[in-house]
Every structure is written in C-alpha cells, then in structure tokens.
C-alpha positions in Angstrom: 0.0 13.9 -1.3 0.6 10.2 -0.5 1.8 7.5 -2.9 1.6 3.8 -2.1 4.3 1.7 -3.6 4.2 -2.2 -3.3 7.6 -3.9 -3.2 7.9 -7.6 -3.8 10.8 -9.8 -2.6 12.1 -11.8 -5.6 15.3 -13.7 -6.4 18.0 -11.3 -7.6 18.0 -11.1 -11.4 21.7 -12.0 -11.4 21.1 -15.2 -9.3 21.3 -18.6 -11.0 17.9 -20.2 -10.5 17.8 -24.0 -10.0 14.6 -26.1 -9.9 14.3 -28.7 -7.2 14.6 -32.3 -8.4 11.0 -33.0 -7.5 9.7 -29.9 -9.3 8.1 -28.5 -6.1 9.8 -25.2 -6.3 13.2 -23.5 -6.7 16.4 -24.2 -4.7 16.6 -21.3 -2.1 20.1 -22.1 -0.7 22.6 -19.6 -1.9 19.9 -17.5 -3.6 20.1 -13.7 -3.1 16.9 -11.7 -3.0 16.1 -8.2 -4.1 13.3 -5.8 -4.8 11.4 -6.7 -7.9 13.0 -4.5 -10.6 9.7 -3.2 -11.9 8.8 -2.2 -8.3 12.1 -0.5 -7.9 11.3 1.6 -11.0 7.9 2.5 -9.4 9.6 3.7 -6.2 12.2 5.7 -8.1 9.4 7.5 -10.0 7.7 8.3 -6.7 10.9 9.7 -5.4 11.3 11.8 -8.6 7.8 13.1 -8.2 8.6 14.2 -4.7 11.7 16.0 -5.9 9.6 18.0 -8.3 6.4 18.5 -6.3 7.8 18.9 -2.8 7.1 16.8 0.3 5.2 13.6 -0.4 4.4 10.7 1.9 5.8 7.7 0.1 4.7 4.5 1.7 6.3 1.2 0.7 4.5 -2.1 1.4 5.4 -5.8 1.1 3.3 -8.9 1.8 5.0 -12.0 3.2 7.2 -13.2 6.0 9.7 -11.4 8.2 12.4 -11.7 5.5 10.5 -9.1 3.4 11.7 -6.5 5.9 15.1 -6.5 4.1 13.5 -5.2 0.9 11.4 -2.7 2.8 14.6 -1.4 4.5 16.2 -1.0 1.0 13.1 1.0 -0.1 13.5 3.2 3.0 17.2 3.7 2.2 16.3 4.8 -1.3 14.1 7.5 0.1 10.6 6.2 1.1 9.2 7.7 4.3 7.4 4.7 5.8 7.2 1.0 5.4 4.4 -1.5 6.0 4.9 -5.3 6.2 1.8 -7.4 6.0 2.6 -10.7 7.6 1.2 -13.6 5.6 2.3 -17.2 5.4 2.5 -19.3 2.3 2.3 -18.2 -1.4 -0.6 -15.9 -2.4 -1.8 -15.7 -5.9 -2.4 -12.4 -7.7 -6.1 -12.1 -6.7 -5.3 -12.7 -3.1 -2.5 -10.1 -3.2 -4.9 -7.6 -4.9 -7.4 -8.1 -2.1 -4.7 -7.4 0.5 -3.6 -4.3 -1.3 -7.2 -3.1 -1.6 -7.5 -3.3 2.2 -4.3 -1.4 2.5 -5.5 1.2 0.1 -8.6 1.8 2.2 -6.5 2.0 5.3 -3.9 4.5 3.9 -6.1 6.4 1.4 -3.2 7.3 -1.0 -3.6 9.7 -3.9 -2.5 6.8 -6.2 -0.8 3.5 -6.2 2.5 3.2 -8.2 3.6 -0.3 -8.8 5.6 -2.5 -11.1 3.7 -4.0 -14.1 4.7 -7.5 -13.1 7.1 -9.5 -10.9 10.0 -11.3 -12.5 9.4 -14.5 -10.5 6.0 -15.4 -11.8 5.4 -12.8 -14.6 1.7 -12.8 -13.8 1.1 -9.1 -14.7 -2.3 -9.2 -13.0 -2.2 -7.6 -9.6 -2.4 -4.0 -10.8 -5.4 -4.6 -13.0 -7.2 -6.7 -10.4 -6.6 -4.0 -7.7 -8.1 -1.3 -9.9 -11.2 -3.5 -10.6 -11.7 -4.3 -6.9 -11.4 -0.6 -5.9 -13.5 0.6 -8.9 -10.9 3.3 -9.9 -9.0 4.0 -13.1 -5.8 2.4 -14.2 -2.9 3.0 -16.6 -0.6 0.0 -17.2 2.9 -0.5 -18.8 3.7 3.2 -18.2 7.0 4.5 -19.6 6.1 8.2 -19.3 4.4 9.8 -16.4 3.4 13.5 -15.7 1.0 14.8 -13.1 -1.5 17.5 -14.2 -4.1 19.9 -12.8 -2.7 20.3 -9.3 -2.0 16.5 -9.1 -5.6 15.5 -9.8 -4.7 13.8 -13.1 -1.8 11.8 -14.6 -0.8 11.8 -18.2 0.7 8.4 -19.0 2.6 7.1 -22.0 1.8 3.4 -22.3 4.0 0.9 -24.2 2.0 -1.1 -26.7 2.9 -3.2 -29.7 1.9 -0.3 -31.9 4.0 2.2 -30.1 3.4 4.7 -27.3 -0.2 5.3 -26.4 -0.8 8.4 -24.3 -3.8 8.5 -21.9 -4.9 10.8 -19.1 -6.3 9.1 -16.0 -8.1 10.8 -13.1 -6.6 10.3 -9.7 -6.8 8.2 -7.5 -5.8 5.5 -9.9 -3.5 2.4 -10.2 -0.4 3.1 -12.3 1.9 0.2 -13.3 5.4 0.9 -14.5 7.5 -0.4 -17.4 11.2 -0.7 -17.8 11.9 2.5 -19.8 10.3 4.8 -17.2 13.5 5.5 -15.4 16.7 4.0 -13.9 16.5 3.3 -10.2 19.1 5.0 -8.0 21.7 3.2 -6.0 21.3 3.0 -2.2 23.7 5.4 -0.6 25.4 5.0 2.8 23.6 8.1 4.3 20.3 6.6 3.0 21.0 3.4 4.8 21.7 5.3 8.0 18.5 7.3 7.7 16.5 4.2 7.0 17.3 2.8 10.4 15.4 5.7 12.0 12.3 5.4 9.7 9.3 3.5 10.8 8.7 -0.1 9.6 5.3 -1.3 10.9 4.2 -4.9 10.9 0.5 -5.8 10.6 -1.4 -8.9 10.0 -4.2 -9.9 7.7 -6.6 -9.8 10.6 -5.5 -6.2 11.3 -6.7 -5.4 7.8 -9.9 -7.3 8.2 -9.2 -9.6 5.3 -9.1 -13.4 5.0 -7.7 -14.5 1.7 -6.9 -17.8 0.2 -5.3 -18.5 -3.1 -7.5 -19.8 -5.9 -4.6 -21.0 -8.0 -1.7 -23.3 -7.0 1.5 -24.3 -8.7 1.6 -28.0 -9.3 5.2 -28.3 -10.5 8.1 -26.5 -12.0 10.5 -27.6 -14.6 13.5 -26.0 -16.3 13.2 -25.1 -20.0 14.6 -27.7 -22.4 18.3 -27.3 -23.4 18.8 -25.6 -26.8 20.6 -27.4 -29.5 24.0 -26.0 -30.4 24.1 -23.5 -33.3 25.6 -24.3 -36.7 27.9 -22.1 -38.8 27.2 -21.9 -42.5 29.8 -21.0 -45.2 27.5 -19.1 -47.6 24.1 -17.5 -48.0 23.1 -20.3 -50.3 23.8 -22.9 -47.6 21.8 -20.8 -45.1 18.8 -20.7 -47.4 19.1 -24.4 -48.1 19.1 -25.3 -44.4 16.2 -22.9 -43.6 14.2 -24.5 -46.4 15.0 -28.2 -46.0 15.9 -28.6 -42.4 14.2 -25.9 -40.4 11.2 -25.9 -42.8 10.7 -22.1 -42.2 10.7 -21.1 -45.9 
C-alpha cells in the first residue's frame, strides 16, 4: 500500500504575524515556519495505519521553493519513507495546487491521498475537493475518524458536521482530508532525525510532471483585523440586560 501525504509550509501557529505596511503580504523576518497542523495530523494518521497494517510506502510531498525541504525533512523524521519536492516559484492558488497534485497522483499511483482539510495561512479548504474532482475519484472531508475495511479497499470515515458526526464509507482510491480531532501528531525524536538524513528527498519540476499551471486568483492586499474595544464589567444582571438592550441592541 502507498499513501500520498501533501505537506504545506506555513508560518508556525505560535509566531506573531505582522502585515506589511503596504498590505502586500506578511513580514517574513523573524517568522518561524512549520508543517501545516492539519497536514501533520494527516501524516500522523498514515503512520498509525502503517503501525497497524504493516509496511506501507508513505510519501510526503510539498510544492514550492527550496525552503520547503525543511518541512519535508521533518515529515521524514516523523516516519515517512520518501519525500518529493516540486519546485515552483511564486504563489499558487488552490486550483493550481490541485492540478500539480493530480499530476503527482498519476505519477505515484497511491492507494489514497491523506491530507489536511485546509491550510492555516489561507484557510481556503479547497484543494482536497478540487483534487478529487480532477481525478474523478471519491472523497471524504473533515474526517475525525478513519478505519480501513475490506482488505484496504474501502475506508469508513467519521466526518465532522454542524449536526454531529456523519459516518460514510468511501471506496479507495480516494481523497481523504483530516480534521483536528483525528489524532495528536507525535513529536520528532532524535533517532528519527538521524534516520531522516538517510531517506530520499527527490526534487522535481513542474516540467517533469508535464504540467503548466498559473493561478486564476491573486491576493490584492492584506490588512490586520480591527482592534477590539475593551470589555466592560457590570455590577449586576439587571445592568447587563440593560446594556444588551440599549447599547448593544441584541435584545
């Protein structure tokens, strides 16, 4: 069995994000980068499947510049077997990313793709769905429970919805996107870091995949959210109700 796990390089969730004065992007000086947390959950689940089912070829992939190799090395240190870096310049929108991953899927022919439901830098939540549509295969999104069935030919997925957990069975190959409550990713160990140095990290280009993609959407500007007003303490329930009624106008 082979599982393809995309990993995106994003600002570390604990890093303070500052927007450039001209709104053209974020300040990158002093910003630490990490694997997108949802993608780390996807990789952790692939590793747990391997621990239960036996030897599995887990391939991590990232799309971007040479700096993405850092996150791929982290993925290898967690336990992935191989890494692929698709060199691409500039920002690619979700559709462009999905097209690149579709070409990678055809190249690698995995049993399924396990990926985060969204990236924390843009929160698009589109690549998994677009990838499934391009490939014409099934999908299960927002998965917080995952179990392989029938000799690994199907997957039973618990999907998080506003109405609760929806359980569906999807035929493999398929695209499965992971939610926060699926698992807790493991820490990278020192032996894992040492082993990662001996694992293959292959760099390829868009031309090697036979794809030529351009983004259809472009970010015009960014701006920080407006500052929130300071809160107000009230001395009684009656005062709270009065403020909600006459000032906030919510009742």
